[in-house]
Every structure is written in structure tokens, then in C-alpha cells.
C-alpha positions in Angstrom: 23.6 39.9 29.8 20.1 39.8 28.6 21.0 37.5 25.6 22.7 35.1 27.6 19.7 34.9 30.2 17.5 34.1 26.8 19.4 31.2 25.9 19.2 29.9 29.6 15.8 30.3 30.2 15.1 28.6 26.3 17.4 25.6 27.4 15.7 25.5 30.6 11.9 25.1 28.8 13.2 23.0 26.2 14.8 20.5 28.9 11.7 20.6 30.9 9.6 19.9 27.5 11.7 17.0 26.6 11.7 15.7 29.9 7.6 15.9 30.2 7.7 14.3 26.8 10.0 11.4 27.3 7.8 9.7 30.4 5.0 9.7 28.7 3.7 7.7 25.6 2.3 9.2 22.2 -1.8 9.5 22.2 -3.7 7.6 20.7 -6.1 9.3 17.9 -8.5 9.5 20.5 -6.1 11.3 22.9 -5.5 8.5 25.1 -2.2 6.5 25.6 -2.7 2.7 24.0 -3.8 -0.2 26.4 -4.7 -0.2 29.9 -2.6 1.6 32.6 -1.7 -1.3 35.5 -0.2 -0.2 38.8 3.7 -0.7 39.0 4.4 -3.8 40.9 8.2 -2.7 40.8 11.3 -4.6 39.4 12.3 -7.0 42.3 14.8 -9.8 40.7 13.9 -13.2 41.7 17.0 -15.8 41.4 15.4 -19.0 40.2 12.2 -20.0 38.3 9.9 -21.5 41.1 11.0 -18.7 44.2 7.6 -17.9 46.0 7.2 -14.0 44.7 4.4 -11.4 45.1 1.6 -12.5 42.7 1.3 -10.3 39.6 -1.8 -7.9 39.0 -2.6 -8.9 35.6 -2.6 -11.8 33.3 -0.4 -11.4 31.3 1.8 -9.4 33.8 3.2 -6.2 32.9 5.6 -5.5 36.0 6.8 -6.9 39.4 9.4 -10.0 40.2 11.0 -11.3 37.4 14.1 -13.0 36.5 17.8 -11.2 36.1 18.1 -12.1 32.8 16.1 -11.2 29.5 14.2 -14.0 27.1 15.7 -13.4 23.6 14.1 -11.2 21.6 12.1 -12.7 18.9 9.2 -15.5 18.4 8.5 -18.6 20.1 6.3 -21.3 19.8 6.7 -22.6 23.2 5.4 -20.8 26.6 8.0 -18.6 27.9 8.1 -18.2 31.7 6.4 -15.0 32.7 9.6 -14.2 34.9 11.7 -13.7 32.2 9.0 -11.8 29.6 8.6 -9.5 33.0 12.6 -8.4 32.4 12.0 -7.6 29.0 9.1 -5.3 29.7 11.4 -3.6 32.2 14.0 -3.0 29.3 11.7 -1.7 26.9 10.4 -4.6 25.5 6.7 -4.8 24.1 5.7 -8.7 24.3 2.8 -9.9 21.9 1.0 -13.2 23.4 -1.4 -15.0 21.7 -3.7 -17.8 23.2 -5.1 -20.5 20.7 -6.3 -23.5 22.1 -7.6 -24.9 19.0 -4.4 -23.8 17.0 -4.5 -20.3 15.0 -1.8 -20.6 12.3 -3.2 -17.8 10.3 -3.4 -15.6 13.5 0.3 -16.8 14.2 1.5 -15.7 10.8 0.2 -12.2 10.8 1.6 -11.5 14.1 5.1 -13.3 12.9 4.4 -11.0 9.9 4.3 -7.6 12.6 7.5 -8.9 14.3 9.3 -9.1 10.8 8.5 -5.9 10.1 9.6 -4.1 12.8 13.0 -6.3 12.7 13.4 -4.7 9.4 13.0 -1.5 10.8 15.6 -2.3 13.9 18.4 -2.4 11.3 18.1 1.5 11.1 17.0 1.8 14.9 17.8 -0.6 17.5 15.3 0.0 19.5 12.6 -2.0 17.4 14.6 -5.0 18.0 12.6 -5.1 21.5 9.9 -7.7 20.5 8.8 -10.8 21.9 6.1 -12.9 20.1 5.0 -16.2 22.5 1.9 -18.4 23.4 0.4 -17.5 26.5 -2.4 -19.9 27.6 -3.8 -18.3 30.8 -5.6 -15.3 29.5 -9.4 -14.9 28.3 -8.4 -13.2 25.1 -6.9 -14.5 21.7 -4.4 -11.4 21.4 -2.4 -9.5 24.4 0.0 -6.7 24.1 2.3 -6.0 27.2 4.8 -3.2 27.9 5.8 -2.3 31.5 2.7 -1.1 33.2 0.5 -1.1 30.1 -1.8 -4.2 28.7 -3.9 -4.1 26.0 -6.0 -7.4 25.2 -8.5 -8.4 22.3 -9.6 -11.4 19.7 -9.0 -10.3 16.4 -6.1 -9.1 14.6 -5.6 -5.3 14.3 -2.6 -4.5 12.7 -2.7 -0.5 13.3 -3.7 -1.1 17.0 -0.6 -3.4 17.5 1.5 -0.6 16.0 -0.1 1.6 18.0 0.7 0.1 20.9 4.2 -0.8 19.8 5.1 2.7 18.7 4.0 4.0 22.2 6.1 2.2 24.0 8.8 -0.1 22.7 12.6 1.1 23.7 11.6 2.8 27.1 13.8 1.5 29.6 12.0 1.2 32.8 15.4 0.5 35.3 15.3 2.5 38.6 18.0 5.1 38.1 20.7 5.3 40.7 19.5 7.7 43.3 16.4 8.2 42.1 13.3 7.7 44.5 
């Protein structure tokens, strides 16, 4: 009986530890999670682009109203409506945005290299397919990394910083579970 109690207690401790870990991002070397925490605006679906909805609380957005479908994962050279990409974030994606009014082929090539690296990793771990690279003209910085309720903006390419953000947030599904409050 004591052995059964010990096994049950151990399982309880493991389950609690795993659930606590699953909901948090890995800490950066500084002890903080990568990026800035942005308040969650929920996950309301809109039916058509252009439908009125509450404003986003960050540029680029990290949660809030979005289309029922996602943009296909991958790299784009055209602006993708934010209402699609917010759904990509909800599905566990990380979106890497760039903004270069005068062009920045060297930066884009480096960012595409990051996507290629993770595309190769996706051959053995499917979560790494959840990446989008796209231009975003409405931001002050050259680079922005977004995940559900997380944002990191900066100007100079920093592959280690990008990798840390991706590793922390990629593949985390943010759909509300049935019966969850």
C-alpha cells in the first residue's frame, strides 16, 4: 500500500511539474522569457477581411481578432493581412517581420536563411514548420518577432536572439480548450 501511495504521489508531482513547464517559455540566459509580454486580446474570429473589429494592442499584433484560416507557412515578399497571421500565432506559429522602405536584400537573405534552417529541422520535428517571414511596413524597427502575446523588436540582425525566440514559442497551441474558462 505504501508503495502504491508513493507511485501515485510521484505521478502527481510529475504531472504538476509538466503542466507548469508546458505553459511557460524557456528562460533566456538573463532569466527572462524572450520578448515583451503583450496582454492577450482573445481569439475572436472575423469572417471577412475588412470586417470591423477591436483594435490590436501592438504593431505587429500578437493576439486578437483574426480570420478562421491561416496563411501558409513560409516566406513572403508581399504584405500578408495581419488578420491571417494572428491566426498563425494562435496555431503555435512564430512570425518574423521585416520593414525596409529602401530595400534590404542582405537582411532578407539572412532571415530566409533562418527559415531554411528551421525548415530542415521540421523534417524530424513538425513543430518547426510553424514559421512565417513577411514584410510589415507599419512598424518602427527593421525586425519584429511575434508569437501569441509575445513581441520582440530590434533593428540589427541577431540570429541568436531570433533562435532563442523561436525555440521559446514555436509549436505552442493557443486555442482555448473545450470547457476551459
